[in-house]
N, C-alpha and C positions, 0 to 999 in steps of 0.2 A: 316313383322311378324318380333316380336321381337327374336333374335339369344339367346339361353340359356346362362348363365354365366357357366364357367368352373368350378366346386368346385376345391380347393387344401388344402391339410395340410401343414400348414405351422409353427407348432411349437408342440413338443412332450416333455413330461417331466415324469418322474418316481421317486418313492421315497421308499425305504424301511427302517423302523424304527428299530433302534437298538433293539436287545434284551431285554437289561435290561435299555431302556430308561427312564429317570426319568425327568419331568413326560412325561409319555407316552401319546402322541397325540389322539385323538378321530379320528372316520373316517372322519369327515368334516375338522379337523386340518390337518389331512393327506393330503387330498384332496387340501387345500389351500398350502400346500408346493409344491406337483406336479404341480397345476395350476398356481403359479406364476413361475415355473420354465419353463411351457412351454410357458407362455406369456414372457419371459424372451428370450428363444428360439427362439421365432418369432420377438420379438422388439414390440409387440402388447401391447399399452396402456391398462387397464382392463376396461377404460371408453368406450373401443369401441366395448367391447363383447356385442350385443345385444341377446343373448340365451345363457342360462347356462344348460346343460343337466348331470343331476346327475344320475349314475348308481344305481340300486337297492342296499340298504345296508343291510346286516344280521345282522352285530355286533353290532347295535345299534340302538333305536327307537329315533326318532326325531318328533318335530311337522312340522317343515319346513326345511329341509337339504338343500334345492336350496337356500331358502333366507338367512340363515346363511351362508352357503358359499360365496353367493352373496357378504355380507356385509364385508367379512373378505377380501375378495380381491378387492374392492371396484370397485364391477359391481352391486350396487342395482338395476339399472335400469332395468337390463335386464330381458327378457323373461325367465320364469323359468321353466322346464320339469323334470319330475322324472320318471324314466325307470321303464318298469315293469321287474319281475324276469326272469331270464333265461340268461344263459352262452353266448348266442346268441346276447345278449343286445346292448352289446359296436358296434359290426359290423353292427347291424341292425340300431342303429343310426347313423353311419358313411353313412349308405346307405339313411336313411329318409334326413339327413341334406345336404348330396349332392345333392338330389334331391330339396329340400327348395333353396339352394343357387342357385343353377340353374335357378329357378323359380323366383329369387329375392324376397322370401318371408322372407329372413333373410341374415345377411352380414356377420359376424363373430361369431362363435359359439364356446364355450367351452364345450368339453364333458370329465367328469372326473369321477373317483369313486375309493372307498378304501375300506379297512375291517382292523379291529384290534381286531381279534379274538385271537391273542396271549396275547395281555395284558389284554384281557378280562378273558382268562383261567389263567392268572398269579393273578389276583384281585382274581378271584373265590377261588384260592390256599393260598390266603392270603399274597403274595408276594410283592403286589404292591397296593395302593388305587388310585382309578381313579377319578379325578375331572373332568368328563363330565357331559355335560350337561342333566337334567332329567325331561324328560316329564311326562304327569301321568301315563302312562303305564309303565314306569321305577319305578315311586314312589309306584305304586301299588304292585310291587314286593317284597317291603318290604326292611328290612334292611341286608337281605341275599346276598349273591352271586349272580348275574345276569348270566345265563348259556345260551350258545350259541342255545341249543335244543330250550329253551323256546323261543329266538329270532327268529328263525328259524320258528317255528310253528306259531307264532305271524305274520310275514310276508306274509308267506302261507295262512293262513286263512284271513287275510286282502284284499289280492288280490282277492281271491277267492269270498269273500262276495261283491267285487266291481262288480262281473257278468261280466266282459270283457274278463276273463280267465277262461275256463272249469278246472275242478278240473284234478291234474296229472294221477290220478288214476280212473278207472271207479269203479261201487259201489261193484262187486265181486272182484277185486283186492285190494280193498281197507281191506278186510277181512284178508290179507296175510301183514306180516312185511316187505313190500317191499317198503316204502315210501322212507326211504332214498337210496342215490344214491348207497351208498357202498355196498345196498344188491339187487339192480336193475342190476347194470353192470357185476357182477357176470355171471349173467343170459347170458347176452350177450355174456359172454367170453365162458361158455360152449358151447353155439349155434356155436360161430366161432370154436371152437375145433372140433364139430362134422363135420361141413362143411369140415373143413381142414383134416379129417382122421389121426390127430395125436394123437397117446397116451398121456396119462396123463402125462409120465416122457418127451415126446418130446415136448408137447406142451408147459411145465414149461420152457424149453429152449428156445424155441422160445418168451416167454416174458419175459425171462431174458434179450435176444437180445435188445429187445424194450426198455425197462427199463434202460438197462447199455446204452444205446444210447443216451435215454432221458438226464441221468444225467450226461454223459460227456459233454453236451453243456451246461447244467446248470452251470457246475463247472466252465464256462469260463464267465458266465454273472455276470456283476457286482451288478446287482439289484437281484439276486436269493436269495432266503431263505436258501436254502442247496449248497454249494459250495463242496461238497464231491463225487467225480465220485465212481459210484459203480463198483465194479469189481467181487464180489461173487455171491454167488447164492441168488439174490433177491426173487424168486418165491418159496422157500422151508421156511416154517416156523420154527423160532428158540426162544431164551428167548427173543431176542430183536426185534423182528420182527414175532410178532404174527401174526394168521390167524384173518382175521375181516370177510369177507364174502368170502368163499371158492368159488374159488381158488386163491383169493388175499389175500397176505400178507400185513403187514401196510405200507409197502415201496412202495407198487403197488397203493394205494390210493392217490387221489388228497388230497394237505398239505393244509386245510383251515387254519390251526393254524399258521396264518402271521399276519403282521402288512405290509400290501404295499398299496401304490396307483400309480395312472397312470393318464395322462392327455393330449388330442390333441386340437389342434386350428385349426380350418378349416374356411376358408372364399373363395371368388372366385378370378380369376385371376386378375380384374380389381382392386378390391380390394387390393389385394398383391402389385399391382404396387404403386396404390396411396400410399400406407404405407410404399414403398421403402424396400419390402423384395426382397432380391437378389433370383432370380430363381434357385440358386443352392440348395436354400433351400425349393424348392416346390417338393409336392410329391403329384402326380395324383391319386384320386380314380378312377380306370378306368372302374370298374365295380362290380356290385353287386345284389344280390338276396336274397330273405327272404323267405323260403318254411319251411313246416313241414312234418314230416312222419305221418303215421295213428295215431292218437292224443296219443290212448291207447295200450299199448306194446302186452297185449294179445288178439288183434285184428289184429295185424301185420301178414302179411302172411309167412314172413321171418324174423328171430328175428336177424340175422347178416348182414343186408343189411340198406341202408340209400340211397332209391330214391331220398329224398330231397339234398342230398348233390350232388348226380349225376346231378340232372336236374338243381338245383340253379348253379353248377359251369359252366354247359352249358351255360346258359343265361349270366351268369358275363362276361363268355369268348366272348361269342357273341357280347355284348356290347362293350367290351374292344377291339374287332378286333383282339384277339389273340386265339392262341391253347394252350392247356395242356402243348406242347411240349414247348412253348413260356416261361413259368412261370420256372424261374431261382430258387427260395425258396419258399418255403411254410411254414405256421404254422398249422399244424394239431391240431386239440383242442384234448388234451390228459389227460382227468381228471382220467381216466384209460386206460389199454393198450387195450381192446375191443374198447374205442372212437376210439382211434388212428389208430388200426387195420382197423374199419369199414369206416372211412374216406379214408385212403389209399385206400382200394378195391374199394370203391364206385367213387373215383375219377380214377382208372384204373392207379395207379402207384404200378408197381412191386416192390419185395421187395428188388430187388438188383440195383433199382435205386440211381444212386449217388448223387441226390441233396438234398439240406438241407431239412428236413422234419418237423422241430422245430426250431424256432428262438429265445425261451427262456430256452428251457431244461423241458417243459411240467408242468403240474399242481401238480405233485408228489414231484417234485425237484426245480424248481423255485419258486414254490409255487401257490397256488389256491385261491386268494383272492374272495371267492364267484362269485358274477356274472361278475365281473370285470376283471377277467384273461384276455380276448382278448384284452381289451385294452392297455394292456403292449406288446400282439404281434404287435399290430400297431403301438404301439410307437417303438418297434424294428424294423417293417418295414422301417420307416422313416428315422432311424439310417443309417439302410444297404443301403437304396438306395440312400441317399445322398452320401452316401461314393463310391458307385460303381451307377453311374449315369443308367446305362444301364440293369441294373436288373430290372426282373418284379416279382412280389410276390403275393402268394394268401394266404389269411387267411381265414380258416375254423372256426366257433364258432357256438357252439351246447348247447342247453339249455333242461333241464329235461333229460328226459331218452333215448338220441338219437332221439330226440321230435323235438324240433324247432332247424332251421338251417339258419345262416345268411353267406352269402359267399363274400366276398371283393378281388378283382383284384386292383393292385396297381403299378405304373411305374412314371417314370421321364417325360414321355409325354402324351399329351392328350388321351383319349378314341376315338375309332374309331365312335362312337355313344354318343349323349348327354345325359345327366341327365334328362330324363322328368318322368312324371307318366306312369307307365307303367301297364298292368292288367297282371298276372301271374296264375290267378284264372282258367284258363282252366288245367294248370300244375298242380294245386293243387288239382282240381277237380279228374285227371287221377291219382293221388296218393292215394287220399282217396277212389276212386271208388272200390280199391283193398281191402277194408277193410272185414275181416270176421267178424261173428255175435258175438257178445257178450261173454264171456267163461259161461260155464254151472254152475250153483251155485251149482246145488244140484247133484253131479256125483255119478254113479253107475257103476261098472263093471269094464272089463278090461282098461287098463290106457296105453300109451306109453311115455315115458318122452322124451322131446324135449331139454330142457335147466334146471338150477337150480342153486342155491345156499344154504351153508350152513354156518348158522350164527354161529358167535362163540363170548365167554365171554369175559371180559378184562384178564381174566388170560390164555386165549387161549384156553379153552375146547369148543368143539364145542356145541349148544346148541337146534338145530334144523334146519331142512331144509325143503326149498319151491322149488316145480317142477311146470314147465309150460308143458303142453305136450296135447295129440287127445285122444281122444274116439273112438272106431270102425266105427262110422258114420263120424269121421272128424272133429266132431266139438272140440274145445278148453276148456280145464278146468285146474285151478291151485287146487294145494293140497300140504298140509304140509305131511312131512316125517312122517310116524308112529311113535310114541314116543319111542317104542320098537327097532328104529333100531340103528344098532351100527355106527354111525356117524363118527368115526375114522377109522373104514373100509372102509364106502363109499365113506371117502375122498379120499382114494388110488384109486378109481375105477372111471372108465367113465361110468355115467349113463345114457347119451343120448343115447335113442334107447333102452332102458331096459324096461321092461313090469312089471305089478303089478296089484292089485286089489287097485279101488279108492272106495271110500264110504263118504257119507255126516255124519257128526255129528252135529246134531242140537243143541246140548248144547253148542257146541264151535263155531258154525257157520260157519263152514268152512270144506272142505273135506279133508280126508288122504288117505295115499298111502302106502299100503304094499307091498313092491317090492317083486318079485319073488327071490327064492334063487339062488345066482349066481354059 
């Protein structure tokens, strides 16, 4: 019986484009820079790369991004794979190719991704001209500025049309303005606040501590977009830090307005030996798992938990032959404070744990280059473990709304158990089995709030709120706050546990909630 190969990471590269770069590289150009850096780090000739995986791009549309990159770096004959939407995708691809390398299906793999939203925004404001390749979709947008929102919607609709991924929102959820993550994650944050029994003031300070912690790490990272450590009150709105989706201010949101790229090279032990790559350069993926929480948020029995992280970490650690106590450093996905806190709690890490819980500084401060953020975390793992070979690391990567999760465990020694095809479907079925029925579309009567978001305009004024909660029979429903609600007043209250009257408005096509007087 053939012994499985043992996969290793042998190269890593990152690149952050200067804010006023002329010319500004497009995403594929950014990937070429960091891919060449990763190949140089590994000492690998591009002709030896047999597989190229490009992480899904938000900031531009190409007919064949993988092919364009392969031509640029001199690996035209490589097999080409384009990843799905999701912040979990980089870690998921490391897990996938670890199995494929172990099985002998490929030998040397380049995984890379990039976003150039900052340059896109500069061009939209007339501050620069982009000489980027234009396919038919981009040409159809005309001569006006290409906006990120248009590209995001296009990418989402294109993937959903392919039929392999279900819509991120169910039919009822889609009637409410919660598609964008900046409006969904505040729902998780208010659910966390309720579970902690903190007052709004106490919880603001808790969020402040998380944000200040992450910003200090980013300030020390040479690839970070923002290198200014935050010392003040991040969680309270002000002229330069408006609310976007309460309780989050601008400085608490993932910053996709960046130009960043990352790449890693994976191969097998035997190939690394043939290539003459020193063992001091090797970092082993020791374990990994890919699981999802109940797909639609309104059907999750708990809005502030992540069974997918708990179970995925357990499986990955078992493969590695380690326990959580053996992990020295972590990168917990941190698009918003709630994502970071949910991951910490799901793993069972205490608030006063002294270990590093972020290697980059997180998406609000290091930068949130779309689906590719976690590849930067993995590149940081390679850097840290090479400098301290005894360390063990864990990366948690999150897609959509605390939905898709991929976990990776890394070290400088081989895992206890080989990378083989493994059936985790029974674990996934156990998570899915707890799904609640779909939310009530036309709700009437008494209603209790579980969690909520208050959306804000660009000038900082509140424009509306959406709540999720329960009816007397225990069924879930969503509702917008009644238009007559005093949103500035409600913003200073804790609405979790509050009650009111819910009713369906046929003209608007959604429920509205009138809260009882406080």
